C-alpha positions as CSV (number, residue, x, y, z in Angstrom):
1,M,0.0,0.0,0.0
2,T,1.6,3.3,-1.1
3,V,1.6,6.3,1.1
4,T,0.6,9.5,-0.8
5,T,2.5,11.9,1.4
6,L,5.5,11.1,3.5
7,R,6.9,13.3,6.2
8,S,10.4,14.6,5.6
9,Q,13.4,12.6,6.8
10,A,14.2,15.3,9.3
11,E,10.8,15.0,10.8
12,L,11.0,11.2,10.9
13,Q,14.5,11.3,12.4
14,A,13.2,13.6,15.2
15,L,10.3,11.2,15.9
16,A,12.8,8.3,16.1
17,E,14.8,10.1,18.7
18,S,11.7,11.0,20.6
19,G,10.5,7.4,20.6
20,A,13.9,6.1,21.7
21,A,13.9,8.6,24.6
22,E,10.3,7.9,25.6
23,L,10.4,4.1,25.7
24,P,12.3,2.3,28.3
25,W,15.1,-0.2,27.2
26,D,12.9,-3.1,28.3
27,A,9.5,-1.8,27.1
28,A,6.8,-4.4,26.4
29,A,6.2,-5.1,22.7
30,Q,2.6,-3.8,23.0
31,E,3.9,-0.5,24.5
32,V,6.3,-0.1,21.6
33,I,3.6,-0.7,19.0
34,A,1.2,1.7,20.8
35,W,3.8,4.4,20.4
36,V,3.8,3.7,16.7
37,A,0.0,3.7,16.5
38,R,-0.1,7.1,18.2
39,N,2.4,8.7,15.7
40,F,1.9,6.8,12.4
41,T,-0.9,5.6,10.2
42,T,-1.3,2.0,9.2
43,Q,-0.6,3.0,5.6
44,A,2.7,4.5,6.6
45,S,3.9,1.4,8.4
46,A,5.2,-2.0,7.2
47,V,6.2,-5.2,8.9
48,A,9.1,-7.3,7.6
49,C,8.4,-11.0,8.2
50,S,10.6,-14.0,7.3
51,M,7.6,-16.3,7.9
52,A,9.4,-18.4,10.5
53,D,6.4,-17.4,12.7
54,A,3.6,-14.9,12.7
55,V,4.1,-13.3,16.1
56,L,5.2,-9.9,14.9
57,P,2.5,-9.5,12.3
58,A,-0.1,-10.6,14.8
59,L,1.1,-8.1,17.5
60,V,1.2,-5.2,15.1
61,A,-2.2,-6.0,13.6
62,E,-3.8,-5.7,17.0
63,Q,-3.2,-2.0,16.9
64,L,-2.6,-1.4,13.2
65,P,-5.1,-3.7,11.5
66,G,-4.5,-4.1,7.7
67,V,-0.8,-3.3,8.0
68,D,1.4,-4.3,5.0
69,V,3.5,-7.4,5.8
70,L,6.6,-7.5,3.5
71,F,7.8,-11.0,2.6
72,L,11.1,-11.1,0.7
73,D,10.4,-13.7,-1.9
74,T,14.0,-14.6,-2.8
75,G,13.0,-17.6,-4.9
76,Y,15.0,-19.8,-2.7
77,H,12.6,-20.4,0.3
78,F,11.6,-23.7,1.8
79,E,8.1,-24.9,0.7
80,E,7.2,-24.7,4.4
81,T,8.0,-21.0,4.4
82,Y,5.8,-20.3,1.4
83,A,3.0,-22.3,3.1
84,T,3.4,-20.2,6.3
85,R,3.1,-17.0,4.2
86,D,-0.2,-18.2,2.8
87,E,-1.5,-19.0,6.2
88,V,-0.6,-15.6,7.5
89,A,-2.3,-13.9,4.6
90,K,-5.4,-16.0,5.1
91,N,-5.7,-15.9,8.9
92,L,-4.4,-12.5,10.1
93,R,-5.7,-9.0,9.6
94,V,-2.7,-8.0,7.5
95,N,-1.9,-7.4,3.8
96,V,0.9,-9.7,2.7
97,V,3.1,-8.1,0.0
98,D,5.5,-10.3,-1.9
99,V,8.7,-8.3,-2.4
100,K,10.7,-9.7,-5.3
101,P,14.2,-9.1,-6.7
102,V,14.8,-7.5,-10.0
103,H,15.9,-10.8,-11.6
104,T,14.4,-14.2,-11.2
105,V,16.7,-17.0,-10.0
106,A,17.0,-18.3,-13.6
107,D,18.0,-14.8,-14.9
108,Q,20.5,-14.4,-12.1
109,D,22.0,-17.7,-12.9
110,S,22.4,-16.6,-16.5
111,L,23.9,-13.3,-15.6
112,L,26.1,-14.1,-12.7
113,G,26.6,-17.8,-12.8
114,K,24.6,-20.7,-11.3
115,D,24.2,-20.9,-7.5
116,L,25.5,-17.4,-6.7
117,F,24.5,-18.2,-3.1
118,A,27.4,-20.7,-2.9
119,A,30.0,-18.7,-4.8
120,D,29.3,-15.2,-3.3
121,P,26.6,-15.3,-0.6
122,A,27.0,-11.7,0.3
123,T,26.2,-10.5,-3.3
124,C,23.3,-13.0,-3.5
125,C,21.8,-11.6,-0.3
126,A,22.4,-8.0,-1.5
127,L,20.5,-8.7,-4.8
128,R,17.7,-10.9,-3.5
129,K,17.1,-9.3,0.0
130,V,18.7,-6.0,0.7
131,E,18.0,-4.2,-2.6
132,P,14.4,-5.4,-2.9
133,L,13.6,-4.4,0.7
134,H,15.3,-1.0,0.3
135,R,13.2,-0.3,-2.8
136,S,10.0,-1.3,-1.1
137,L,10.6,0.7,2.1
138,Q,10.6,3.9,0.1
139,D,6.8,3.9,0.3
140,Y,6.7,4.0,4.1
141,E,7.7,6.1,7.1
142,L,8.4,3.2,9.4
143,W,9.1,-0.5,9.4
144,F,8.9,-3.2,12.1
145,T,11.3,-6.1,12.4
146,G,11.4,-9.2,14.5
147,V,15.0,-8.8,15.5
148,R,15.7,-10.0,19.1
149,R,18.7,-9.3,21.3
150,D,19.1,-12.9,22.2
151,E,19.6,-14.1,18.6
152,A,23.3,-13.4,18.2
153,P,26.1,-11.4,19.7
154,T,25.7,-8.9,16.8
155,R,22.1,-8.2,18.0
156,T,22.7,-7.8,21.8
157,N,22.3,-4.0,21.7
158,T,19.3,-3.8,19.4
159,P,17.3,-0.7,20.2
160,L,13.5,-0.6,20.2
161,V,13.2,2.5,18.0
162,V,16.0,3.8,15.9
163,W,16.6,5.9,12.8
164,D,17.5,3.7,9.8
165,E,19.9,5.8,7.9
166,K,20.5,3.2,5.2
167,N,16.8,3.0,4.2
168,G,15.8,6.5,5.2
169,L,13.0,5.7,7.7
170,I,12.3,4.6,11.2
171,K,13.1,1.1,12.3
172,V,11.1,-0.5,15.2
173,N,12.0,-3.8,16.9
174,P,9.1,-4.5,19.3
175,V,10.2,-8.0,20.4
176,A,13.9,-7.1,20.9
177,T,13.6,-8.0,24.6
178,W,11.9,-11.4,24.0
179,S,13.6,-14.8,24.2
180,Y,13.0,-17.6,21.7
181,E,11.0,-19.4,24.3
182,E,8.7,-16.4,24.9
183,L,8.2,-16.1,21.1
184,L,7.1,-19.8,20.8
185,R,4.9,-19.5,23.9
186,Y,3.1,-16.5,22.6
187,S,2.6,-18.2,19.2
188,N,1.2,-21.3,20.8
189,D,-1.0,-19.5,23.3
190,N,-2.5,-17.5,20.5
191,L,-2.8,-20.3,17.9
192,L,-0.8,-18.4,15.3
193,P,0.6,-19.8,12.1
194,V,4.1,-21.2,12.5
195,N,6.6,-22.6,10.2
196,P,6.9,-26.3,10.9
197,L,10.6,-26.1,10.4
198,L,11.0,-24.4,13.8
199,S,10.2,-27.7,15.5
200,Q,12.5,-29.7,13.1
201,G,15.8,-28.2,14.2
202,Y,15.7,-24.9,12.3
203,P,15.3,-22.1,15.0
204,S,16.4,-19.5,12.4
205,I,15.0,-19.9,8.9
206,G,16.4,-18.3,5.8
207,C,16.8,-19.4,2.2
208,A,16.8,-23.2,1.8
209,P,20.3,-23.5,0.2
210,C,21.9,-21.4,3.0
211,T,20.1,-22.8,6.1
212,N,21.0,-26.0,8.0
213,K,19.7,-27.6,11.1
214,V,21.1,-26.5,14.4
215,A,22.6,-28.8,17.0
216,P,20.7,-28.8,20.3
217,G,22.0,-26.0,22.5
218,A,24.0,-24.3,19.7
219,D,23.7,-20.7,18.6
220,P,20.2,-20.5,17.0
221,R,21.7,-18.7,14.0
222,S,24.6,-21.2,13.6
223,G,22.7,-22.9,10.8
224,R,22.7,-19.8,8.6
225,W,25.5,-19.8,6.1
226,A,27.2,-22.6,8.0
227,G,30.8,-23.1,7.1
228,T,31.4,-19.5,6.2
229,S,32.2,-16.3,8.1
230,K,28.9,-14.7,7.1
231,T,26.5,-14.1,10.0
232,E,24.0,-11.5,8.6
233,C,22.3,-11.1,5.3
234,G,22.7,-7.4,5.4
235,L,19.2,-6.3,6.3
236,H,20.0,-5.3,9.8
237,V,23.6,-4.1,9.6
């Protein structure tokens, strides 16, 4: 859903600073979303969702019904992920938007060589995730992410509200304080759609070629780009 009139970046940056100052470091997710609902319209807001679970879209939709949920359709997802996307679109009060790269997988193979994800995963992520999301976010004033502080050492200091310089809008992380167990409990208690891979050894789900099962007790993100030094796709750095 396209916003007809966006506030200036200076105005939005001031709002981000105000929100960061107003909300305590450990504010509840509902409190964070309530701040957004007071200051932004549903049409100006978007939720990024990997379709591992539906907790973030469900939380946001309670206060911003009909919000756009951006799904980065890389062309490499597990079938279970696509099925979860369909469930979210069917069962929640949201508008799922498939965000696609400029080139199909076949076109990318032809232009840059087959299986770029293996030869150069950083470039593959940049082309199939980072650029499409950046392009889509230009229609909004604010985006929600499901980043949590317990996911990885690189995410320990994740703020609840921050100015996203790279994309030129406000970034909100309502569940930053949650643990993985709290996420699953909320999902189960509210009977939300959930990717079945979560219960099959995949606590962090990305593209199928770059996501492995995780050993019990290991870092939840250790299955992402296993065997490489890569730890982030580039969306949150």
